[in-house]
N, C-alpha and C positions, 0 to 999 in steps of 0.2 A: 554089423554096421548099421542096420536099420534101428536096432535097439539103442545104439549110441546117439543117433540123430534125434530119437524121441526124447531121450534124457536131456539133450542140449536144449530142445525146444521147451521142455518143461521148466528147465532152469531159467531161461529168458523170461518166462511168463510168471516167475515167482512174484508173489504179491509185494507191493511197496510197503515199507515199514511205517508204523504209526509216527506221527510228528514228534511224539515225546521220546521216541527211542534214540539212543546215541547214534550219531552219524546219519540221522534221517535226511537232513538237508543236503548233505553231500551225495547221498544215494539219489535223491530227487534231481539234483543238478546233473548228475551223470546220465540218468535215464532221460532227462529232458533234452539231451543232445541228439536223440534218435530221430527217426522219421516223423516229421510233424503230423503226418496223417495217421500214424499208429496211435490207437486209443490209449495204450500204456504211456506213450510219450506225452500225450495231452494231459493225462491224469497226473503224471509226474510234474509237468509244468504248472498245473493248477495247485498241486500240493506245495510246490516250492514257493509259488507266489504267496499263498496263505501263510506259510511258515516265515517267509521274509517279512511279511506285513506284521505278523505278531511280534517278530524280533524288533522291527523298527518302532512299533508302538511301545514295546518294553523299554527300548533305549530312549525314545522321545528326544532325539537330537537332530540338529540341522543336517549333520552328515548322514545319519541313518535315513532320514526321509529323502534326501537328495539321491542317495544310492538306490533306494527302492524305486524312485521315479525314473531314474536312468535305466534301470533294468526292466521295469514293468510299466512302460509309458502308457500302455493301453489297459492297465488294470482297472477293475471296477472300483478299486480303492483310491484311484488317482485323484478325484476331487477332494476326498478327505485328507489325503496325504499333502496335497498342495495347500489346503487350508491350514493344516497343522504346521507345515513348513513356513508359511507366510507369518503365522502367529509367532513362531520362534524367532524368525528374522526380525520382526518388529520389536519383540521383547529385547533382543540383543541391541538393536539400534537405539531403542528407547532408553535403555540403561546407559549406554555410552554417551548419547546426546550430542556427539560431535557432528560437524557437517560431513566429514568423511563417512562416518557410520550411517548417517541418514541417507546420503547419496548412494552408498552401497546398497541399502535396502531398496531404494527406488530403481536402481539398475537391475536388481533381481526381480523386483515386484512393481513394475511401472503402473500396474492397475490394481495393486493390492488394496485391501480394505483400509489400510492406514496411509495410502499414498498422499491423500490431501493433507493429512496431519503432518507427514514428513516434509512436504513442500512448504507448508506454513512455517514449520520450525527452521528449515533451511533459510527461508526468506528472512526470518527474524534474526538468525545468526549473522547472515550477510549484512543486514541493515545495521546491526550492532557494530560489526567490524568497520563498515563504511563511516558510521557516525564517529567512532573512535579515531579513525584515520584522518578525519577532517579533509579528505581528498575529494575535490569536485568531480574528478573522473570516476572514482568509486561510487559516489552518490548518483551520478548520472547513469552509470551502468546498472545500479540497483533499480532506479526508477524505470529504466527501459525494460528490465526483466519483470517488474511488478507494476504494471499500469494501474492496477486497482487493488494492490495489496495493502494489508494493514500496516500502518506506520508511514504511509505515503506523505501525509502532511508534515510529519516530523522530518522526513528526508528532504522535502522541498524547503523547509525552513533552514535545515543544515546546509543544503546546497546554496541557498541564497547567501548565507554567511561565508561559506567557503569561497564562492566566486567573488564576493565583495572583498574578502581579505586578499585574494590574489590579483586584484585590480590595482595597478600602480601607475597607469598612464591613460591618456584620453581615449585611445582606441578601446582599451579594456573597459573603461567606464561606459562607453557607448554600447559595447556588447552587453554589459550588465543591464542597461536600460531596455535593450531590445529583447533580452531573454527573460527578464523578471518584471513583467508588467505590473505586478503588485508587490515588488520587492521592498524590504524594510529600509533599504538604503537609497531609494530613488532620489529623494530630495538632496541627499548628500552628493550623489553621483552627478546630478544636474548642476549643483553648486561648484563642484570640482571642475566639471567641463567648462562652465562659464569662466571660472578663474583661469583655467589653462588657456582658453581662447584669448582672454585678455592679456595674459602673460606673453602669449605667442605674438599677438599684434604689437605689443610693446617691444618685444625682442626684435621683430622685423621692422619696427618703426612704421607700421602700417597705420597712418593717422586716420584715414576714413573709416577703416574697420574698427579701430579703437574708439572712435567717436560714437559709433553706434552702440557700444557696450558701456563705455565709461567716459562721458564728455569731459569730466574734470581731468582725468589722466591724459586725454587727447590734448586738452589745452596746455597742460604742463609740458607734454612732449613737443608741441608746436613751439612753445616759448624756448625750451632748451635748445632745439635745433636752430631756431632763428638767432639766438644769442651765440651759440657755438660757431655759426657761420658769419656772425656779425652782419646779418642780412638786414640792411636798413629798411628795405621795402616791407619785408615780412614783420619786422618789429613795429613799423608804422601802422600796419593793419591791426596788430594786436593792441597797440596803444589806443587806437580809435574805437575798438570794439569792447563793449562792456564785458568784463571778465576778471578773474582773480589775478591775472598777470598784466593788466592794462597799465597800472602805475609803474611796475618794474620796467615794462617795455618803453614807456615814455621817458623814464630816467635814463635808460640805456641809449635811447635816441639822442637825448640831450648831450650825453657824454661823447657820442660819436661826432656830433656836429661841432663840438668845441674845436676840433682840429681835423678838418676833413682830409688833409694830406696823410696825417698819421693814421686816421681811421681807414683810409684806402689801403695803406700798407698792411695794417693788421687784418683787414678783410681778405686781402690777397693771400696772406699766410694761412689764415683760418680755412679758406676754401681749398688751399692746397693740402692742408692737413686732414680736414674732416672728411671721412668717407663712411658710408657710400654716398655718392653723388647721383642724383637722378639723371637719366640719359634719354636720348630720343628713342622711341620705341620702334620706329620703322626701319626696315632693312632695305638698302638700295638693291637694285637689280644686278648691277655689274659685279662680277666676281671680286675684282680688286677692292672696290668700295665696300662690298658686303663683308669681306674679310676684315677690312679696316674697322668697320663699325662693331663687329664682334669683338675685336681686340679692345676697342674703347669701352665696351660694356665690362669686360674683365678688369681693365685698369681702374674703372670707376667703382669697382666692387658693388655693382648694382645687382644685388641678389635676386631681385624680381625678374631678371632676365635669364636666370638659369634654365628654366623650362624651355624657352625658345632656343637657347644656345645648344641644348642637348638635341633638340629637333633638327637643328642645322647640321649635326653630325651625319645625317642621312643625305646631305646635298650631293647631287651627281657631279658637282664641280669639286675636284679634289682639294684645291686651295681653300675653298670655303669650308669644306668638311674638316680640314686640318686646323683652320683658324678656330672653328667651333670647338674642336676637341681640346686644343691647347687653352683656349679661352675659358672653357668650363672648368678645367683642372686648375687654372690660375685663379679663377674666381673663388672656387671652393677652398683653395689654400689661403687666399687673402682675406676672406670674411672672418669676423670674430668666430671663435671655435663653436660657441653655442648656436649661432645663427647658421653656420655652415652645416653643422650636424642636423639641425632641424630641417633645413631646406633639402639636404641630401636624403634624409629619411622619407620625407614627403614624396619626393620625386621617385625614389626607388620603390616605394609602396605602390605607386600608380603604374610604373613602367615595367617592373620585373615580371608580373604575371602575363604580360602581353609580348615580351621580348622574344622574337623569333628570328628576325633577319640580322645581318651583320651589324648595321649601324645601331640598332636597338641594343644588341648585346654589348657593343662597345660603350654605349651610354651607361648601361648597367654597370659595367666594369669601372667606369669613372666614379660612379656614385659609391660603389662598394669600396673602392680604394680610399675615397674621402672619409668613409666611416671606419677605416682601419681594418677592413676585412680583406687582407692581402691575398689569401689563398683563393677566396671566392672571386676576387677581381681578376686574378691570373686565369682561373678556369673560364670565366666569361670572355676574357680577351682571346684566349686560345680558340674558344668556340666561334667567336666572331670572325677571326682571321681564317679559320677553316671553312666557315660558311661561304665566304666570298673573298678570294684573294685579290680582287680588284677594288675592294672597299678601302680607301686611303686611311680612314680613321682606324679601322680594325687592324690593318697590317701595322700601322705605326704604333698603336697602343700595345699590341702583342710584343713588338720588339722592345718597347720601353719596360714592360713588366716581366719579361721572361727571366728566369733565374738559373735554370739548368743549363750547364755549359753547352751540351750538344744541341739543345733546343734554341739557345741564344744564336748559334751559328745558323740554324735553319731559319729563324725569324729574320736575321740580318739578310740572308739570301732572298727571302720573300720580299723584304723591303726594297732591296736593290732591283729585283725583278719588276716590282711595281713601278719604280722610278723609270726603269728602261721602257716599260710599256707606255707610260705617260709621255716620255720623250719621243718615242717613235710616233705616237698618235698625234702629238701637238707640236713637235719640233718645227716642221716647215711653216706652219701658221704663225708660230711665235717669232721666227726669224723675219717674217714679213711684217711684223708689228701688230698682229691681231691680239687684242687685249685679253680675250678669253683664253686663247692658246698660251699667251704669256703667263697668265695666272696659273694654268695647269703645269707649266714648266717650273714655276716657283715651287709648286708642291713636289715636283720631281727633284728639284735642288735640295729641298728640305729633307727628303728621304735619302739622297745620295750626294752629300756635300762634296765628296771627293771627285765627282765626275766633272772634269774640266769642259767636256763638250756641252753639257747642259748649261754651265755658267756662260760659255761663249755664245750660245744661241740666245740666252736671255739678254746679254749685253747687246747683241746685234739687233734683237727685236726692240729693245728700249730705244736704240738710236733711230731705228726705222719709225717708231711711234713718237719720237721726240719727247720722251718722258724720262724721269729719273729712274731709280731702282724700282721696278714694278713689284718687287717682293717685300719692300720696306713696310713695316707695321709700327704703330706708335709704341713707345716704350714708357715704362713707369717713371714718373719724376721722383726725385729724392725728397721724401716728406720730412726727413730728419732736419733739413735746413729750415723748413717752416716751423717745426717744433722749437728749434733753437731761437728763431726770430721772435716767436711769441713769448718764450721764456725770458728773453732779454728785455722785452718791452716793459715788463714790470707793472703793467696796468691791470686793474681788476677786470677790464673788458676781455682780457686774454684768457682768463681763468676757465671760462666755460668751454672754450675750444680745447684747452689743455686737459681739462677734466674728462672730456669725452675721449680724447686721444689716449689718456692714461687707462681708461676702462675698455676701449673698443679697438684701438688700432692694432692690426695684426703684426706690425713690424715691432719687434722687441726693442730695438734702439729708440724708436719713436715713443713707445710707451715709457721706457726708462727716462728719456729726456723730459717728457711731460710730467711724470711722477716726481722727478727731481725738482722741476720748476715749482710744482704745487707745494712740495715740502718746504722749499725755501721761502715761498710766499707766506706760509703759515708761521714760520719762525720770525 
């Protein structure tokens, strides 16, 4: 037994084979699995490391060096292996030359000897792609990544061109001027903005603003408006003031004075036809009078009042808020399409970022609807009604715009509940003839026309206050009759009013009558 143990020990201590003997590395690997403190195990580990290093050097491949480093991370050959591996990775990426290959090299060798070169080439590739795309976003992204990279001037020039090509309206031209202090198109941008401002003032018939930019155009506008309205006083001022239209205005004055009665009839028809008309800017304090004035603004198609009308949607008096809501919608429907779009866009741009409460959201919905953004308008109206169920304008607008059957019923119930709340809060005061309470009951009647008790209370309150219908508001007059009267007149003095009606009047029948009269006059 003792002899057998000695033989086994001698077998375990058999010398390790030379590296060039067949199967030597397998023997080393097996022996290296022993006790790390055993000298023979350490020797086997060392021999295996050297054998694997020689094999990796012989293969000289990325895979071979990676495998060696994974197995012998603390080898004395580690620096050389890493250097050789990095060199092979760079040779591979260099030959491929694509962004993916160069990025792969950097991912493996973020601090490699060729990292700077790799980044430079990736930057150049990305710049080339951005330049070929003509995309402002891609160029801005490249510039942000390369604050001092080669090609920056070329990228800035390309960005200047890309952002200029993408600028098609005044807001974009202004952004171009802000972002490109030395841009190649600054003069053109400023010229376009000036022209757009002039065109806008002309579209809105803003004579003071137009006069500051183009006095000749302002003079022409003043003359056209005075002649279209057959405004004898304004024509007289133009005739007395030196200017390009003084002679024409004097001749028109002479024609009007030939037959003052006929001139009066024509002026009356022209004033009924030609819109918008200027209106009083002040709003009365009383709810009934305030609602009446808001309605007058809408009927006069005085676009300059849109901003104030939208602000009145937030009135705590429901009748005033509803008059403002309906008035703003009526105004935007009645204005010439180009003017309505311009005014709605301007108001929406200013209001939408700030809209948080129910009245503001309702005003946003009105503007979105005027611009044809039905889905956005419905979403804003729903948010407004959900934000405050006691906001008359929000509840009313949500009921008007809702399209889903189930939600239509919910909106109708909310409207009826609001009407009931108003009736309970103001019914006794209204019956006693209180004007403010009567106005609030008018809002309740508008929201719940079928409620006979609300109508009865309004009637009793009107009797007590000794007034007519407190809910009555002015209605639009029929401009078609005015157009027909001017067409029948057959005088050159009527042509200016007819021409403006043919171009601007929102009523299709009025435009058709005016166009027909002008065509007949030409024949």
